[in-house]
C-alpha positions in Angstrom: -0.1 0.2 -0.1 1.1 3.6 -0.3 2.8 5.3 2.7 0.6 6.7 5.5 1.9 10.0 5.0 0.7 9.9 1.1 -3.5 9.5 2.0 -5.7 11.5 2.8 -6.9 11.9 6.4 -9.9 10.0 5.8 -7.7 7.2 4.6 -5.2 7.7 7.1 -7.8 6.9 10.0 -9.1 4.0 7.8 -5.5 2.4 7.9 -4.9 2.5 10.9 -7.9 1.2 12.2 -7.0 -1.8 9.7 -4.3 -2.7 11.6 -5.6 -2.1 14.7 -8.4 -4.5 13.9 -5.7 -7.1 12.4 -3.8 -7.3 15.8 -6.7 -6.7 17.8 -8.0 -10.1 15.8 -4.9 -12.2 16.8 -4.8 -10.7 20.3 -8.6 -11.5 20.6 -7.5 -15.4 19.9 -4.9 -15.8 21.8 -6.7 -14.7 24.7 -9.2 -16.9 24.4 -7.5 -19.9 23.9 -5.6 -19.1 27.5 -9.2 -19.1 28.8 -9.8 -22.5 27.2 -6.9 -23.9 28.8 -7.6 -22.3 32.0 -11.1 -24.3 31.8 -9.4 -27.2 30.9 -7.2 -26.8 33.8 -10.1 -26.9 36.3 -11.9 -29.8 34.8 -8.5 -31.9 34.8 -7.9 -30.8 38.4 -11.1 -32.0 39.5 -10.6 -35.1 37.8 -7.5 -35.9 39.3 -8.5 -35.3 42.9 -11.7 -37.6 42.3 -9.5 -40.2 40.6 -7.3 -40.2 43.5 -9.8 -40.9 46.3 -11.5 -43.4 44.2 -8.1 -45.4 43.3 -6.9 -45.0 46.9 -10.5 -45.6 49.0 -12.5 -47.1 46.4 -10.0 -49.5 44.3 -7.6 -50.1 47.9 -4.5 -48.9 46.1 -1.9 -47.1 48.8 -1.3 -44.0 46.8 1.0 -40.8 48.4 -2.0 -38.8 48.8 -0.4 -35.9 50.3 2.4 -35.6 47.6 -0.3 -36.2 45.1 -2.6 -33.7 46.4 0.2 -31.5 47.1 0.6 -31.3 42.9 -2.9 -30.8 42.4 -2.6 -27.9 45.1 0.4 -26.3 43.4 -1.5 -26.8 39.9 -4.9 -25.4 41.3 -2.6 -22.0 42.9 -1.0 -21.6 39.0 -4.1 -22.1 37.6 -5.7 -19.1 39.9 -3.1 -16.8 39.1 -3.0 -17.3 35.3 -6.8 -16.5 35.6 -6.0 -13.3 37.6 -3.4 -12.3 35.8 -4.5 -12.5 32.3 -8.2 -11.5 32.5 -7.5 -8.1 32.1 -5.2 -7.9 29.5 -5.5 -8.5 25.7 -2.1 -10.1 24.4 -1.5 -13.6 25.2 1.4 -14.7 22.6 2.5 -18.2 21.6 5.3 -18.0 24.1 2.7 -17.6 27.3 0.3 -20.7 25.7 3.6 -22.8 24.9 4.5 -22.4 29.2 1.2 -22.7 30.6 1.2 -26.3 28.3 4.4 -27.2 29.3 3.3 -26.8 33.1 0.5 -28.9 32.7 2.7 -31.6 30.8 4.9 -31.3 34.1 2.3 -31.7 36.9 1.0 -34.7 34.9 4.0 -36.5 34.9 4.6 -35.6 38.2 1.0 -37.4 39.3 2.0 -40.1 36.9 5.3 -40.7 39.0 3.4 -40.7 42.0 0.6 -43.2 40.8 2.1 -46.0 39.1 4.3 -44.4 36.3 4.7 -46.1 33.0 1.6 -48.9 33.9 -0.9 -46.3 35.2 -3.7 -46.3 32.2 -3.8 -42.1 32.7 -0.6 -41.6 30.9 -2.4 -41.8 27.7 -3.4 -38.3 28.7 0.0 -37.0 27.3 -1.4 -37.4 23.5 -4.8 -34.6 25.0 -1.8 -32.2 25.5 0.2 -32.7 22.5 -3.4 -32.7 20.5 -4.0 -29.3 22.3 -0.8 -28.0 21.2 -1.2 -29.0 17.8 -4.3 -26.8 17.5 -3.4 -24.0 19.7 0.6 -23.5 18.4 2.8 -22.8 15.5 5.0 -25.7 14.3 8.0 -24.9 16.8 6.3 -24.7 19.4 4.0 -27.5 19.4 7.0 -29.7 18.9 8.5 -28.4 21.8 5.3 -29.8 23.4 6.0 -33.5 22.1 9.3 -33.2 23.3 8.6 -32.4 26.6 5.6 -35.4 26.8 8.3 -38.0 25.3 10.8 -36.4 27.6 8.0 -37.4 30.2 7.0 -40.8 29.1 11.3 -41.9 29.4 11.4 -40.2 32.7 8.7 -42.4 33.8 10.1 -45.5 32.5 13.5 -44.8 33.7 12.6 -43.2 37.2 9.9 -45.6 38.5 7.8 -44.2 41.1 6.1 -45.8 44.4 3.7 -47.4 43.5 3.0 -50.2 40.6 0.1 -51.1 39.1 -0.4 -54.8 38.2 -2.1 -55.2 34.8 -4.1 -58.4 34.8 -6.7 -58.5 31.2 -7.8 -61.9 31.7 -9.9 -60.6 34.6 -11.7 -58.8 32.1 -13.4 -55.4 33.4 -13.1 -56.4 37.1 -9.1 -55.2 36.5 -8.4 -52.0 37.7 -5.9 -51.2 35.1 -8.7 -51.7 32.4 -11.0 -49.8 34.2 -8.6 -46.8 34.0 -7.7 -47.2 30.6 -11.5 -47.1 29.3 -12.3 -44.1 31.6 -9.0 -42.4 30.5 -9.9 -42.9 26.7 -13.5 -41.8 27.7 -12.1 -38.5 29.4 -9.5 -37.8 26.6 -12.2 -38.2 23.7 -14.8 -36.0 25.6 -12.1 -33.3 26.3 -10.6 -33.6 22.8 -13.9 -33.1 21.1 -15.0 -30.4 23.5 -12.3 -28.3 24.2 -10.2 -28.4 21.0 -13.4 -28.4 18.4 -14.1 -24.9 20.2 -10.3 -23.9 20.4 -10.6 -24.8 16.8 -13.7 -22.8 15.9 -12.2 -19.5 17.8 -9.3 -19.7 15.1 -11.5 -20.2 12.4 -13.3 -17.5 13.1 -9.9 -15.3 13.7 -9.1 -16.5 10.0 -12.1 -15.9 8.5 -12.0 -12.1 10.2 -8.3 -11.8 9.1 -9.6 -12.9 5.6 -12.2 -10.2 5.9 -9.5 -7.4 6.8 -7.2 -8.6 3.8 -10.2 -8.4 1.5 -10.9 -4.3 3.0 -7.4 -3.3 2.8 -7.4 -4.4 -0.8 -10.2 -2.1 -1.5 -8.7 0.5 0.3 -5.6 0.1 -1.8 -8.1 0.4 -5.0 -9.5 3.4 -3.5 -6.4 5.5 -2.8 -5.3 4.1 -6.3 -8.7 5.5 -7.4 -7.9 8.9 -5.1 -4.7 9.5 -6.7 -6.1 9.5 -10.3 -8.8 11.7 -9.6 -6.9 14.0 -7.6 -4.5 14.6 -10.4 -7.5 14.6 -13.0 -8.8 17.8 -10.9 -5.8 19.5 -11.4 -6.0 19.2 -15.0 -9.0 20.2 -15.3 -8.7 23.4 -13.2 -7.3 25.5 -15.9 -9.5 24.3 -18.8 -12.6 24.8 -16.3 -11.4 28.5 -15.6 -10.9 29.5 -19.6 -14.5 28.2 -20.1 -16.3 30.6 -17.2 -14.2 33.0 -18.7 -15.3 32.7 -22.4 -18.9 32.0 -21.4 -19.1 35.2 -19.3 -17.8 37.3 -22.5 -20.3 35.7 -24.4 -23.4 37.1 -22.1 -22.1 40.3 -23.2 -21.8 39.7 -26.9 -24.5 39.6 -30.1 -26.2 36.9 -30.9 -26.8 35.6 -26.8 -27.8 39.3 -26.0 -30.7 39.8 -28.3 -31.8 35.7 -28.5 -33.3 34.7 -25.2 -33.2 30.7 -26.4 -29.5 31.1 -26.9 -29.4 33.2 -23.6 -30.7 30.5 -21.8 -28.8 27.6 -23.1 -25.7 29.6 -22.1 -27.1 30.3 -18.3 -27.6 26.6 -18.1 -24.0 26.1 -19.5 -22.4 28.1 -16.9 -24.7 26.5 -14.2 -23.1 23.2 -15.3 -19.8 24.7 -15.7 -20.0 25.9 -11.8 -21.4 22.5 -10.9 -17.9 21.1 -12.6 -15.6 23.1 -10.7 -17.9 22.3 -7.4 -16.7 18.8 -8.3 -13.1 19.8 -8.9 -13.0 21.6 -5.5 -14.7 18.6 -3.8 -12.4 16.1 -5.2 -9.1 18.4 -4.5 -10.7 18.8 -0.6 -11.4 15.4 0.0 -7.6 14.7 -1.4 -6.2 17.6 1.2 -5.1 19.8 -1.5 -7.4 22.9 -0.7 -8.4 21.7 2.8 -7.8 24.7 5.2 -6.6 25.1 8.3 -9.1 24.6 10.2 -12.2 22.7 9.7 -15.5 24.4 8.7 -17.9 24.4 11.7 -21.2 24.3 11.0 -24.5 22.4 12.0 -26.3 19.3 11.1 -29.3 20.9 9.6 -27.5 23.5 8.2 -24.9 20.9 6.7 -27.9 18.9 5.3 -30.6 21.6 4.2 -27.3 23.3 2.3 -26.7 19.8 0.5 -30.2 19.4 -0.8 -30.1 22.6 -1.8 -27.3 22.6 -4.1 -28.5 19.4 -5.2 -32.1 20.4 -6.6 -29.8 23.3 -7.9 -27.7 21.6 -10.2 -29.6 18.4 -10.9 -32.6 18.0 -13.4 -35.1 16.6 -9.9 -38.5 16.9 -10.4 -39.4 16.0 -7.1 -37.1 15.9 -4.0 -39.2 14.5 -1.2 -36.5 15.9 1.6 -37.8 14.9 5.6 -35.7 15.9 8.2 -36.8 15.1 11.9 -34.3 16.3 14.0 -35.2 17.1 17.7 -32.1 19.3 18.1 -29.5 21.0 15.7 -26.2 19.8 16.6 -23.0 21.6 16.1 -20.9 19.1 13.4 -17.7 19.1 11.4 -18.5 19.9 7.9 -17.0 16.7 6.2 -16.4 17.1 2.0 -16.3 12.9 2.0 -19.7 12.9 3.6 -21.3 15.6 1.6 -20.1 13.8 -2.0 -20.7 10.7 -0.4 -24.7 11.7 0.0 -24.9 13.3 -3.6 -23.8 10.1 -5.0 -26.2 8.4 -3.6 -28.8 10.8 -4.6 -27.2 10.7 -8.2 -27.8 6.9 -8.2 -31.5 7.3 -7.0 -32.1 10.1 -9.5 -31.0 8.2 -11.9 -33.3 5.3 -11.5 -35.9 7.3 -10.4 -36.0 11.3 -12.8 -39.3 11.7 -11.2 -39.1 11.1 -7.6 -36.5 10.9 -5.2 -37.1 10.6 -1.4 -34.6 11.3 1.6 -35.4 11.1 4.7 -32.8 12.2 7.6 -33.7 11.2 11.6 -31.3 10.1 14.7 -31.6 6.9 16.4 -30.2 5.2 19.0 -30.5 5.4 23.2 -29.0 8.6 22.9 -29.6 10.2 19.8 -25.9 9.0 18.8 -26.5 7.8 15.5 -27.8 9.5 12.4 -30.1 7.6 10.2 -30.1 8.9 6.5 -32.4 7.0 4.0 -32.3 7.4 0.3 -35.7 6.1 -1.8 -36.2 6.3 -5.5 -39.7 5.0 -7.5 -37.4 2.9 -10.1 -37.1 -0.6 -10.7 -35.1 -1.7 -7.7 -32.0 -3.6 -7.3 -31.3 -7.0 -9.1 -30.8 -9.7 -6.5 -27.4 -10.0 -7.9 -26.5 -6.2 -6.9 -27.8 -6.5 -3.7 -25.6 -10.0 -3.0 -22.5 -8.2 -4.0 -23.3 -4.5 -2.8 -20.1 -2.5 -2.1 -18.1 -4.3 -4.5 -16.5 -2.4 -6.9 -18.0 -2.4 -10.4 -21.0 -4.3 -9.4 -24.0 -2.4 -11.4 -26.6 -3.3 -13.5 -26.4 0.2 -15.4 -24.0 -2.2 -18.3 -21.9 -0.1 -18.8 -17.9 0.6 -18.3 -16.6 2.1 -14.5 -20.3 1.7 -13.2 -20.8 0.7 -9.8 -18.1 2.3 -8.2 -20.2 5.3 -6.7 -21.7 2.8 -4.3 -18.7 1.1 -3.6 -16.7 4.6 -2.7 -20.1 5.7 -0.7 -19.5 2.2 1.4 -15.9 3.0 2.3 -16.5 6.6 3.3 -19.1 5.3 5.6 -16.7 2.6 6.6 -14.2 5.2 7.3 -16.4 7.4 9.4 -17.2 4.3 11.7 -20.8 4.1 9.5 -22.3 1.4 7.7 -24.2 1.7 4.3 -27.2 -0.8 3.3 -29.3 -1.4 0.3 -32.9 -3.1 -0.2 -35.4 -3.0 -2.3 -39.0 -1.4 -1.5 -42.5 -2.6 -1.9 -44.2 -2.8 -4.1 -41.5 -0.7 -6.4 -38.2 1.1 -5.9 -34.8 0.8 -4.2 -33.8 2.3 -0.6 -30.4 2.9 0.5 -29.8 3.6 4.3 -26.7 5.8 6.0 -25.8 4.8 9.6 -23.4 7.3 10.7 -21.9 7.8 14.3 -22.4 11.4 15.1 -19.3 11.1 17.4 -17.3 11.3 13.4 -19.0 14.5 12.7 -18.3 15.8 16.4 -16.6 19.1 16.6 -13.0 18.7 18.1 -12.7 18.8 21.8 -9.1 19.8 22.1 -7.5 22.0 20.3 -10.3 22.9 17.9 -11.5 26.7 17.1 -14.5 27.5 18.3 -16.6 29.0 15.8 -17.4 32.9 16.7 -13.7 32.7 16.9 -13.0 32.1 13.4 -16.0 34.7 12.4 -13.9 37.2 13.9 -10.5 36.3 12.6 
C-alpha cells in the first residue's frame, strides 16, 4: 500500500483502523485460547482429585496422598494466578501458551510418577496435551510440547515411582488397569471433542476475520489509487474550466446571445453546469487534502443537510425531491466533504433510477440519539438480486456500462472510514432504498485544540 503520509486524513484513519483490527483479532484469539486452557485445567484438577480419592479408598491402591494432593494444589494455585493475570490483558502470545502447556505436562508427569508411572493407564493423557498444542501453537512450539511429553514418558520408564499397578487383562472389566484405561479413553475423547473443537472454532473465526480485513485492505488500496488519479485529473481540469468560465462570461455580453432569449437560456444552463463541474473538482481536491484550510469548517447538522439538498436541487434535473428532516435538536458538526460527496452520489444514483421522484429522510436514532440515519429512496425498478448480494463491491452495477458501480463502492468505504455502515434494499411495491447509519461522534467538533466557530468568524 502507499505510505501513510501520502493518504488523505480519512484514508489514514482507515489504514490505522485496519492495522489495529488485525492486531486485535490476533490478540483476541490468543486470549480466548488461554481462557480455554484455564477451563480445561480446572476440569483436569477436579478429575485428578476425584480419581486419586477413588483409587486410594475405592480400589484400595495405596497412593502417596499428601504428595499427589500437593501437586494438585500447586497446579490450582498456578491456574488461579493465570486467571487473575490474564483476565485484564488483551495480548496473549505463543510463548505464554507454550509455557502454560509445559506446566500441564510437568504436573501430569509428576502425578503419574507418584501413581504407578508407566503402568498408570492415564499415561495416554499426554496425547491430549500434544493435540492441544498442535491446535493452539505454531509448528515449532507444538514440537516442543511433543518433546516435553516424550521426555515425561521416558522419565516414567527410567525413574519408577513408589507405586506399581498390576495389569491382568484376563480379569476383563474387573481389572483396575482396564477400568482406568477405559476411563482415560472416554475422558480424552470427550475433552478433545469439546475443547479442541471449541479452540478450532475460535481459530476459524480469527482466520475469517483476518480474511475480511485483507479484503478490506485491498479495497482501500484500490480507493487510494482511484483517489490519486482523481486528484491528478482535478488539477488538470482546473485550467480548462477556468478558461471556459471566462469565455462564457464574455459571450453573455456579445451578439447574438444578448438578443436571442433561447441562446441566452442555453448559455445560462452551460454556466450552471460549469459551476457544478468546478464544484466537483473542488470537492475532489478537498477530499484529497489539497485545498483544505487550516481549520475544519464548523456548521450544524441541519444547516449541512439543508445546504446539501439546496445545491442538489439547483444543479440536478430532479422533478421532486421529497426531503424530510426529523431532528429534535440541531447539533454542531464539522462539515466533511467526503460525507457530502457520498450523499450526493447516493442521490445521483436514485435520481438516475427515478427522475420523477427521489426521497430523502433524515433522523437520529439510538438510545441517546447518537446515530444519524439517512434514507434515500427512489421509485425505479429496484436492485437486482445479484446487485444486492454483491452490494459494496466495485463495478457491481446493473447499468451495463464500463466503470459502473463505483459510486456505491466508494460510498460504502467513506461510511466505513467514518465508523458507519451503508445498506441497501428494495421497496414494496417498487423502488429501492439505501440507508446510511453514521455515529455522530465521527462528525463532532474537536474537544481539544479546535477553534471556536465564533472566534473563527471574528478572525
